[in-house]
N, C-alpha and C positions, 0 to 999 in steps of 0.2 A: 248547361248544355254541350252536349258532347256535339264536336264536329263533324259532319260529313267530311269523308278523305275521295283527295281521288289520286288515283297510281298513272300517272305518265310514261309512256312507253316511247322513249323517244331519243333517237341519238345526239341528234343538233343539241349542242350546248344553249347556239342562241335561240333556240325556238322553248328550251326550258327555263334559260333567265327570263324569257319574256312571260310564259307561263305559269311562274311559279307566285312570284310577287301580286301579279293581276286574279289567280284564283286564291289566293291569300288573304286581301282587301277584301273578299264576298266572302271570308268566315270558312274556307274550305282547308281542311288537311292533307300537305303534300305527300306522295312519297315519287319515287323517282328511280327511272330504270333506263337505261342507254341501250339494252340489247333484247331479243326476244326472250331466250330463255330467263335472262331475270327479271324479267317482266312475268311470266308466268308462276315463275318462283313467289314473286312480292305475293302474286295475287292471290294466291295461294295460302298462302302465310298472315297476311294483314287484312283478308277480305273487303278490300275498299267498296263504298259505295257508289262509287264510276271510275270509270277507265279510259280513258285520253290514249291513240291507239295509231304513231307511227306506220306506213308500210312499206316504206324504205331503210328496213330495219339490217345495221352489220351484220348477225349473227345466220337469220334464217328470214322467208318472207312475211310479212305481219298480214295478208292473209292466211296463212297456216298459225299463225299464234290465233289468232282469230279464231277458227276451227277447233284449233285446241282448248281455249275458253271454253268455247261453247260446248261441249262435252261436258263439262259437269257445273257451267255454273250462269244464271239467267243477269248477272250486274250490267247496267249498261253501260256500251261502248261506243263511243263515238270516233268514227278514223280521223285523223287530220294526216290527210296528204297533199302530195305535189305534182302526183298523177289525175291530171283533168279530166281525161278522158270516160268518157260515160259508160265503158263496158266495163272499168277498173271499176266505178258507183255504185253499178249492179251487182258485180261480184262480190263487193264488199257490205251491201245488204243482206245479197242472200247466203252468205256466209252468215251471217246474224248480230251484223252491226246496226244500231239505234240509228246511228245519222254519221252524216260525211261532214267536215266542211275542207276547200280546197284550198291551200296555199297560195300568196296569204291572206290571211282572215282576219277580221275584226275581232276584237274580246268582245264588246256586244254583241255582235253574233253568236260567238262559243256562250259566252252565259246565258244566253237566249235558248239555245238547243238544250244547253246541261239543263236549265230548270227544267224544260219539257221532258225530258227523258227522266230525270229522278222524278217528278211526276208522275210521269205513268209508270215508273217501278212503283211506287209507293201504292196505287190503285190496284195493279197488280197482286202486289203482296198482302195487299189486305181482303184481296177478291170481291173489289164492288166494282160497279161501272158507275160515274156518274149520270140520276134519272133525266134530268135536262142538262141538255148542250148549247151551248149560244153562242156565236161568233158573229158579230155584227147584225145584222137584221136576220137575220137565220138563227130559230129557235126550232129544236127538236126534241122530244121527249119521249125518250125509248121505252119507258114500260107501257105507253098507250099508245107507239109508233105511229107519233102526233107531228107532223112539219109543217111549221108556221114561219111567214116570211113575212116582216114589217106586222105582225099579229094577225096575216091571215093567213087560213089554211091553207094548204097545198097539197094537193092529191101526186102522188108515188107512186110509181110500179113496183112489184115485189121487187124486182134487178134493181133497180134505181135505189129503191131504199137499201136492201143489202147492201151496196156499194158502198150510198154516205154511211149507213152506219158501220160498218169497215172503218172508213177513215175517221169516223168520230174516236172508233178506240183505239186509232193513234196518230188523234189529233195533235197536233204539233211535227211527225213525222213523218219524213218520207218513205211513201210506202213503195215500192219495185209493182212494175205491170206484171212481173212475174206471181207475186205475190199475190197480187189484188186478186188475179184468176185463176189462182190455186184455191183460193178461200172462197168466192163468189160463186164460180164455174167448175169449183171442182178440181183435182189432182193430172187430169185428162183433157185439160184446155189445150186448143189449138191454134193455130194463128187465124183461126175463121174468128175465136173468141176474142184476139189481140185486136182486130179489125172492130167487134162488136163494141169492146170496152171504150173506145173513143169515142162512138157513137154513145154510150149512155152516157161517158163524161157529158160530151155537149148540149145531151138531153138534162141530166143537172144542171148546170150552169144556167140553162134555159128558165130553170123554175125558180133557183135558189139565189141566184146572182143580182146585181140591180144591171149592172151590164155584161152581158157573158163573152163579151168579143174583149172586156178588160175582166179579168175576174180577180177579184179579191180575196175569195175566201177558200174555191179548189183549186191551188194554183201547182200546176204543171212542173216537173224540176223535168228538164228536156231526155228523150229517150233513157233516164230510168224512171219516171213512175208520178206519182201525185202527194200531193201535200194538202191536208183543211188546218189550214189556222185559225190557229188557237187564240182564243179572246185572252 
């Protein structure tokens, strides 16, 4: 079986020394780059299955590397960054990142994010969407547009369903508010729709969560967007 490859674009040797054995123990082949230009060249020549990208690179900003990569590849890209500000996370997601982790991070969390990103990429590659999505007590039959909680069907408004279906499409990944507004309400979505989005999220939680005040399925990424827990 051919090993899946991960390209690490990271200038800190200590981080690379931490990541390499951790990923190799999960049967990944590792490619390393210290700088942005080198990383882009290796991405082109080696065609990795996933890229881990640091934002603070010595020769160029990681966001610029991300934008250039997205001009020609759809490979999953997870940002690893010491920049913990919400603005930086949003910029990264809007520029095409699949996910992000703020340093320091736990290797178990990283592996979970990698598995989600690779599964999502595989579904897109095969051009298929799972007909039935399940997470906890929630079950959604996408082909029939039927939503059930604890085997009991629940009624969603058209916009509530579109919001849920969008989050299912990116299950396990954070989806920025900007992306949600664009895909559900259109590219001309205004600040008014942003307020409406929070209302719909609240209404959706009331219908699919056991305790809407302590959501376990539809998770808020503060200041960034939302993540639907994948079973």
